[in-house]
C-alpha positions as a printed NumPy array, in Angstrom:
array([[ 10.728, -36.336,  24.121],
       [  7.637, -34.127,  23.965],
       [  9.483, -31.616,  21.803],
       [ 10.401, -34.347,  19.353],
       [  6.803, -35.531,  19.176],
       [  5.525, -31.988,  18.579],
       [  8.171, -31.406,  15.937],
       [  7.291, -34.724,  14.272],
       [  3.573, -33.853,  14.23 ],
       [  4.284, -30.406,  12.787],
       [  6.549, -31.786,  10.097],
       [  4.119, -34.555,   9.172],
       [  1.254, -32.09 ,   8.92 ],
       [  3.437, -29.939,   6.663],
       [  4.236, -32.872,   4.399],
       [  0.713, -34.301,   4.12 ],
       [ -1.348, -31.098,   4.13 ],
       [ -2.355, -29.076,   1.082],
       [ -0.595, -25.744,   0.508],
       [ -1.595, -23.154,   3.087],
       [ -1.171, -20.153,   0.886],
       [ -2.172, -19.037,  -2.573],
       [  0.552, -19.607,  -5.127],
       [ -0.681, -16.809,  -7.388],
       [ -0.727, -13.32 ,  -5.888],
       [ -3.233, -12.135,  -8.489],
       [ -5.775, -14.826,  -7.687],
       [ -7.77 , -12.499,  -5.428],
       [ -7.738, -14.93 ,  -2.503],
       [ -6.077, -14.192,   0.8  ],
       [ -2.824, -15.866,   1.748],
       [ -2.524, -18.058,   4.818],
       [ -0.878, -15.228,   6.751],
       [ -3.599, -12.72 ,   5.829],
       [ -6.322, -15.165,   6.906],
       [ -4.469, -15.779,  10.171],
       [ -4.163, -12.04 ,  10.867],
       [ -7.881, -11.6  ,  10.184],
       [ -8.723, -14.467,  12.544],
       [ -6.579, -12.915,  15.276],
       [ -8.381,  -9.602,  14.85 ],
       [-11.67 , -11.359,  15.581],
       [-10.298, -12.327,  19.003],
       [ -9.275,  -8.785,  19.818],
       [-11.798,  -6.98 ,  22.018],
       [-13.431,  -4.152,  20.136],
       [-15.341,  -1.143,  21.377],
       [-19.078,  -1.518,  21.352],
       [-21.305,   1.301,  20.27 ],
       [-23.927,   2.187,  22.83 ],
       [-26.93 ,   0.051,  21.916],
       [-30.057,  -0.666,  23.888],
       [-31.148,  -4.283,  23.897],
       [-34.398,  -5.833,  24.996],
       [-35.017,  -9.401,  26.06 ],
       [-38.197, -11.294,  25.314],
       [-39.306, -14.802,  26.006],
       [-42.164, -17.158,  26.525],
       [-43.555, -17.174,  30.015],
       [-42.683, -20.355,  31.81 ],
       [-40.194, -21.55 ,  29.192],
       [-36.906, -22.657,  30.75 ],
       [-33.951, -20.767,  29.348],
       [-30.451, -19.738,  30.163],
       [-29.03 , -16.273,  29.555],
       [-26.5  , -17.833,  27.177],
       [-29.263, -19.34 ,  25.032],
       [-30.385, -15.973,  23.652],
       [-29.701, -15.323,  19.994],
       [-29.753, -11.935,  18.36 ],
       [-30.139, -11.963,  14.607],
       [-27.014, -10.663,  12.941],
       [-24.944, -10.739,  16.115],
       [-21.762, -12.753,  15.819],
       [-20.768, -14.838,  18.789],
       [-17.87 , -13.459,  20.799],
       [-14.57 , -15.246,  20.718],
       [-13.031, -14.828,  24.127],
       [ -9.403, -15.565,  24.84 ],
       [ -6.886, -14.833,  27.548],
       [ -4.991, -11.642,  26.739],
       [ -1.588, -13.142,  27.515],
       [ -2.282, -16.124,  25.253],
       [ -3.369, -13.825,  22.428],
       [ -0.298, -11.599,  22.886],
       [  2.06 , -14.577,  22.65 ],
       [  0.425, -15.722,  19.418],
       [  0.647, -12.192,  17.997],
       [  4.327, -12.03 ,  18.962],
       [  5.015, -15.241,  17.03 ],
       [  3.036, -13.875,  14.083],
       [  5.072, -10.66 ,  14.18 ],
       [  8.316, -12.676,  14.05 ],
       [  7.016, -14.413,  10.921],
       [  6.003, -11.114,   9.328],
       [  9.445,  -9.644,  10.066],
       [ 11.137, -12.582,   8.334],
       [ 12.653, -13.974,  11.536],
       [ 11.719, -17.532,  10.648],
       [ 13.569, -19.449,  13.337],
       [ 12.284, -17.213,  16.136],
       [  8.753, -17.494,  14.735],
       [  8.922, -21.303,  14.6  ],
       [ 10.245, -21.413,  18.169],
       [  7.53 , -19.021,  19.337],
       [  4.763, -21.066,  17.662],
       [  6.114, -24.316,  19.124],
       [  6.337, -22.716,  22.572],
       [  2.746, -21.484,  22.158],
       [  1.478, -24.994,  21.372],
       [  3.374, -26.377,  24.35 ],
       [  2.172, -23.706,  26.774],
       [ -1.455, -23.646,  25.569],
       [ -2.371, -27.183,  24.454],
       [ -6.141, -26.481,  24.621],
       [ -6.021, -23.131,  22.822],
       [ -8.431, -22.274,  20.024],
       [ -5.374, -21.179,  18.051],
       [ -3.288, -24.315,  18.565],
       [ -4.071, -25.729,  15.121],
       [ -3.217, -22.378,  13.523],
       [  0.091, -22.263,  15.406],
       [  0.969, -25.756,  14.179],
       [  0.069, -24.837,  10.603],
       [  2.059, -21.607,  10.809],
       [  5.178, -23.322,  12.126],
       [  4.83 , -26.016,   9.442],
       [  4.545, -23.325,   6.765],
       [  7.684, -21.638,   8.056],
       [  9.702, -24.874,   8.124],
       [  9.127, -25.491,   4.396]])
């Protein structure tokens, strides 16, 4: 029953959502798949260059270590490595043209990781493949 509900939601989102990719390859905008690959790369841990940081604050002001903000520093997007690998595997199936395996992998991902940051992307990807 849950599989039917997930499939129904994916199909309905495919029917009532705007196109997820650029129809013109010369438009200069990235396709849905390129944007998804770029988003996945932001989750991948990258090597940091040795940098010395200093912390400053107002004496007596309550603060938490997570409250610090460094100008120009993007916030880290942390994700479980296994979860990220499963999403990449589904993305690789789609890139290889193995549509049915990719749809199954994306649906399995949404079932296994219902609270994932990439759940919406997995649903959109499987909907795009079903079209």
